[in-house]
C-alpha positions as CSV (number, residue, x, y, z in Angstrom):
1,M,228.9,67.5,41.6
2,E,232.5,66.8,40.6
3,K,233.0,63.4,38.9
4,I,236.4,61.9,39.1
5,T,237.7,59.8,36.2
6,L,241.0,58.8,34.7
7,G,239.8,60.0,31.4
8,K,240.7,58.4,28.1
9,L,243.8,56.2,28.3
10,P,246.2,55.5,25.4
11,N,246.0,52.4,23.2
12,V,249.6,51.2,23.7
13,L,251.2,49.3,20.9
14,T,254.0,46.7,21.4
15,A,257.4,47.1,19.6
16,R,256.4,44.7,16.9
17,E,253.1,46.5,16.2
18,L,254.9,49.9,16.1
19,I,257.5,48.6,13.7
20,D,254.9,47.0,11.4
21,I,252.8,50.2,11.2
22,A,255.7,52.5,10.7
23,F,257.5,50.5,8.0
24,K,254.2,49.9,6.2
25,R,253.5,53.6,6.1
26,A,257.1,54.3,5.0
27,S,256.8,51.9,2.1
28,E,253.6,53.7,0.9
29,A,255.2,57.2,1.4
30,A,257.8,57.0,-1.3
31,T,256.1,59.1,-4.0
32,K,257.2,59.7,-7.6
33,A,260.5,61.6,-7.7
34,E,262.4,63.3,-10.5
35,G,266.1,63.8,-11.3
36,T,269.0,61.5,-11.7
37,P,268.9,58.0,-10.3
38,R,270.9,59.1,-7.3
39,E,268.5,62.1,-6.7
40,V,265.4,59.9,-7.1
41,A,266.8,57.3,-4.7
42,M,267.8,59.9,-2.1
43,Q,264.4,61.6,-2.2
44,K,262.5,58.3,-1.8
45,E,264.6,56.9,1.0
46,K,264.4,60.3,2.7
47,Q,260.6,60.1,2.6
48,R,260.7,56.5,4.0
49,I,263.1,57.3,6.9
50,A,261.2,60.4,7.8
51,T,257.8,58.7,7.7
52,A,258.9,55.7,9.7
53,T,260.6,57.7,12.5
54,T,257.8,60.3,12.6
55,T,255.2,57.6,12.9
56,I,257.0,55.9,15.8
57,A,257.8,59.1,17.6
58,E,254.2,60.4,17.4
59,Q,252.8,57.0,18.6
60,M,255.1,57.0,21.5
61,K,254.5,60.6,22.4
62,K,250.8,59.9,22.5
63,I,251.4,57.1,25.0
64,V,253.4,59.4,27.3
65,T,251.0,62.4,27.1
66,D,247.7,60.3,27.3
67,F,248.6,58.7,30.6
68,P,247.4,60.8,33.6
69,S,249.7,62.8,35.7
70,F,249.9,60.4,38.7
71,L,250.8,63.2,41.2
72,D,247.7,65.2,40.2
73,L,245.3,62.3,40.7
74,P,242.8,62.4,43.5
75,P,244.0,60.2,46.4
76,F,241.3,57.5,45.6
77,Y,242.6,56.9,42.1
78,R,246.2,57.4,43.1
79,D,245.9,54.5,45.6
80,L,244.1,52.4,42.9
81,V,246.8,53.0,40.4
82,E,249.4,52.0,43.0
83,A,247.5,48.8,43.7
84,I,247.1,47.9,40.0
85,E,250.7,48.3,38.8
86,G,252.7,50.6,41.1
87,I,253.1,54.3,40.2
88,D,256.9,54.1,40.3
89,K,256.9,51.2,37.8
90,L,254.6,53.1,35.5
91,R,256.7,56.3,35.7
92,K,259.8,54.3,35.0
93,S,258.2,52.7,31.9
94,L,256.9,56.1,30.7
95,G,260.4,57.5,31.2
96,A,261.9,54.7,29.1
97,V,259.4,55.4,26.3
98,G,260.2,59.1,26.5
99,G,263.9,58.4,26.2
100,A,263.3,56.2,23.2
101,I,261.5,59.0,21.4
102,K,264.7,61.1,21.6
103,V,266.8,58.3,20.3
104,V,264.5,57.7,17.3
105,E,264.5,61.4,16.5
106,R,268.3,61.4,16.7
107,I,268.5,58.4,14.3
108,R,266.3,60.3,11.8
109,R,268.6,63.3,11.8
110,E,271.8,61.1,11.5
111,Q,270.5,58.9,8.7
112,L,269.1,61.8,6.7
113,R,272.5,63.5,6.9
114,K,274.1,60.3,5.6
115,L,271.7,60.3,2.6
116,K,273.3,63.6,1.4
117,T,276.6,61.8,0.9
118,I,275.3,58.7,-1.1
119,K,276.7,58.1,-4.6
120,N,274.1,55.8,-6.0
121,P,270.7,54.1,-5.3
122,T,272.4,51.1,-3.7
123,E,274.0,53.2,-1.0
124,A,270.7,55.1,-0.4
125,A,268.9,51.8,0.2
126,A,271.7,50.7,2.6
127,V,271.2,53.9,4.6
128,R,267.5,53.3,4.9
129,R,268.0,49.6,6.0
130,Q,270.5,50.8,8.6
131,A,267.9,53.3,9.9
132,Y,265.3,50.6,10.1
133,G,267.7,48.3,11.9
134,R,268.6,50.9,14.5
135,I,264.9,51.9,15.0
136,S,263.9,48.2,15.5
137,S,266.7,47.7,18.0
138,V,265.6,50.7,20.1
139,L,262.0,49.6,20.2
140,K,262.9,46.0,21.1
141,K,264.9,47.3,24.1
142,I,261.8,49.0,25.5
143,D,259.3,46.4,24.5
144,C,259.0,45.2,28.2
145,H,258.0,48.7,29.1
146,L,255.5,49.0,26.3
147,I,253.9,45.7,27.3
148,L,253.6,46.8,31.0
149,L,252.0,50.1,29.9
150,K,249.6,48.2,27.5
151,E,248.4,45.9,30.3
152,A,248.1,48.8,32.8
153,S,246.1,50.9,30.4
154,K,243.6,48.1,29.9
155,K,243.2,47.7,33.7
156,L,243.0,51.4,34.4
157,A,240.4,51.9,31.6
158,G,238.1,49.5,33.4
159,L,238.0,51.6,36.6
160,P,234.6,53.1,37.3
161,D,233.9,56.8,37.6
162,F,232.9,58.2,41.0
163,Y,231.5,61.5,42.3
164,L,234.2,63.0,44.5
165,N,232.0,65.1,46.8
166,M,229.0,62.9,46.9
167,P,228.2,61.3,50.3
168,T,229.2,57.7,49.8
169,I,228.0,54.5,51.5
170,V,230.0,51.3,51.3
171,I,228.2,48.0,51.9
172,A,230.2,45.2,53.5
173,G,229.6,41.7,54.8
174,Y,230.0,38.0,53.9
175,P,228.7,36.7,50.6
176,N,225.0,35.9,50.4
177,V,224.0,38.0,53.4
178,G,222.0,40.3,51.1
179,K,224.4,43.1,50.1
180,S,223.1,43.4,46.5
181,T,219.5,43.2,47.6
182,L,220.0,45.9,50.2
183,L,221.7,48.1,47.6
184,K,218.7,47.7,45.3
185,A,216.3,48.4,48.2
186,L,218.2,51.6,49.2
187,T,218.4,52.9,45.6
188,G,215.1,51.7,44.2
189,S,216.7,50.2,41.1
190,A,219.1,47.5,39.9
191,P,222.7,48.5,40.7
192,K,225.1,49.4,37.9
193,I,227.9,46.8,37.6
194,A,231.2,48.4,36.9
195,P,234.5,46.6,36.1
196,Y,237.0,46.6,39.0
197,P,240.5,45.1,38.9
198,F,240.2,43.4,42.3
199,T,236.9,41.6,42.1
200,T,235.4,38.7,40.1
201,K,231.9,40.1,40.0
202,G,232.5,43.7,39.4
203,L,231.8,46.8,41.6
204,Q,228.1,47.5,42.1
205,L,227.1,51.2,42.2
206,G,223.7,52.7,43.0
207,Y,222.3,56.1,44.0
208,F,219.4,57.6,45.9
209,E,218.3,61.2,46.5
210,H,216.9,63.1,49.5
211,N,216.1,66.8,49.6
212,H,218.0,67.4,46.4
213,Q,221.1,65.6,47.8
214,R,222.3,62.6,45.9
215,Y,224.0,59.6,47.8
216,Q,226.4,57.1,46.2
217,V,226.1,53.5,47.4
218,I,228.9,50.9,46.7
219,D,229.0,47.1,47.1
220,T,232.5,45.7,46.8
221,P,232.3,41.9,46.2
222,G,235.7,40.3,46.7
223,L,237.1,43.1,48.8
224,L,235.1,43.4,52.0
225,D,233.6,40.0,52.2
226,R,236.3,37.9,53.8
227,P,238.8,38.2,56.8
228,L,241.7,40.7,56.7
229,E,244.3,37.9,56.8
230,K,242.9,36.3,53.6
231,R,243.3,39.4,51.5
232,N,246.3,39.9,49.3
233,P,248.4,43.1,49.2
234,I,246.6,44.4,46.1
235,E,243.2,44.0,47.8
236,L,244.4,45.7,50.9
237,Q,245.6,48.6,48.8
238,A,242.2,48.8,47.0
239,I,240.5,48.9,50.4
240,L,242.8,51.8,51.3
241,A,241.6,53.6,48.2
242,L,238.0,53.0,49.3
243,K,238.7,54.8,52.5
244,H,239.0,58.1,50.6
245,L,235.3,57.7,49.4
246,A,233.5,56.0,52.3
247,K,231.6,58.4,54.5
248,S,229.8,55.5,56.2
249,I,229.7,51.8,56.0
250,V,226.7,49.5,56.3
251,F,227.9,46.1,57.6
252,I,225.3,43.3,57.1
253,L,225.1,40.4,59.4
254,D,222.9,37.3,58.7
255,P,222.2,35.9,62.1
256,S,220.0,33.2,60.6
257,E,223.3,31.8,59.0
258,S,221.2,30.9,55.9
259,C,224.0,32.6,54.0
260,G,226.2,29.6,54.8
261,Y,228.6,31.3,57.2
262,R,228.6,31.2,61.0
263,L,227.6,34.3,62.8
264,A,230.9,34.2,64.8
265,D,232.8,34.4,61.5
266,Q,230.7,37.3,60.3
267,V,231.3,39.2,63.6
268,N,235.0,38.6,63.2
269,L,234.8,40.1,59.7
270,L,233.1,43.1,61.2
271,T,236.0,43.5,63.6
272,N,238.4,43.4,60.6
273,V,236.4,46.0,58.7
274,R,236.5,48.3,61.7
275,K,240.3,48.0,61.7
276,S,240.4,48.8,58.0
277,F,238.1,51.9,58.4
278,P,238.9,53.1,61.9
279,E,237.6,56.7,61.3
280,T,234.4,55.8,59.3
281,K,231.0,55.5,60.9
282,I,229.8,51.9,60.7
283,F,226.1,50.9,60.8
284,V,225.6,47.3,61.8
285,V,222.4,45.8,60.4
286,A,220.9,42.3,60.9
287,N,219.3,41.2,57.6
288,K,216.6,38.5,57.2
289,A,215.0,39.7,60.4
290,D,211.9,37.8,59.5
291,L,213.9,34.5,60.2
292,L,215.0,35.6,63.7
293,N,213.2,35.0,67.0
294,K,212.9,37.4,69.9
295,E,215.6,35.8,71.9
296,T,218.2,36.0,69.1
297,K,217.4,39.7,68.5
298,E,217.8,40.4,72.2
299,E,221.2,38.7,72.3
300,L,222.4,40.7,69.3
301,R,221.3,44.0,71.0
302,K,223.4,43.1,74.0
303,V,226.5,42.9,71.8
304,H,225.6,45.6,69.3
305,P,223.3,48.1,71.1
306,D,222.8,50.1,67.9
307,I,222.0,47.2,65.6
308,L,219.2,47.7,63.1
309,F,217.0,44.8,62.0
310,L,215.6,44.7,58.5
311,T,214.5,42.4,55.7
312,A,216.0,43.7,52.4
313,T,213.8,41.4,50.3
314,T,210.6,43.0,51.6
315,G,211.9,46.4,52.4
316,E,211.1,46.2,56.1
317,G,213.5,48.4,58.1
318,V,215.2,49.8,54.9
319,E,213.6,53.3,55.3
320,E,214.8,53.5,58.9
321,L,218.3,52.6,57.8
322,K,218.2,55.2,55.0
323,R,217.1,57.9,57.5
324,K,220.0,57.1,59.8
325,L,222.4,57.2,56.8
326,I,221.1,60.6,55.7
């Protein structure tokens, strides 16, 4: 089963951090040299300039190469990256860093050529200071791009891994209707909580197996638990990403309204979820069936003929739901 992941993302340093590291290494790089005072100064400053520029260039090359190729990402992750920061913005910042690498390498060549013409140690030190000044100026100009990439890397690193070809079930419904309880009842264990940039509680993942086939179950607190019009553009983009994974949706109603939300509002959310996932099979379940009388159940069946009644806390009706999902 293929697992999709963004892999290891780079630790992006700011301009100030890059400068501090590079110049510290450069100061330590000047080893003992021999020859006339001019030759000694030229050798030491050459080592300092080469070390500083090489350190910065290598650090920035690592940033560019360690970010994933956005065009090659699976559609699910491509939509998530678009939601988090915007692929065009990230590519623009990576392009700015790539351009800065070329400038730093050019500065190294130019300043090393200047060292060949110095007449004394004072002039050698002046060439090195000029190199440091030019390097600092280049890095400060792209600092906004480095900061953007740094924040994006942190967010992307928190995305959970998913199995691409595994049948996936998404659980939706208002808060407190029993989504997490049902996930646990379906999978037989406490769900794994994974970081997710669009939720406050984290994405909940669980798995169950039948006839050697594994099923992936996802609860998305903060995404599919409130009306469409109350979601911001980033959340809507994240929902779009989920469409690539969801093979079916279990929408939970709490007709007892003990969750604190009116049944009418819950049904309205169901309508919104249908709009968000028009091509995905949706199973409507009424949780906390032990709190419902016969009349309420009959009324619900009139509106939702295929509705399933269950009580997630006791497991009643869960196996029937699982069979239908399979």
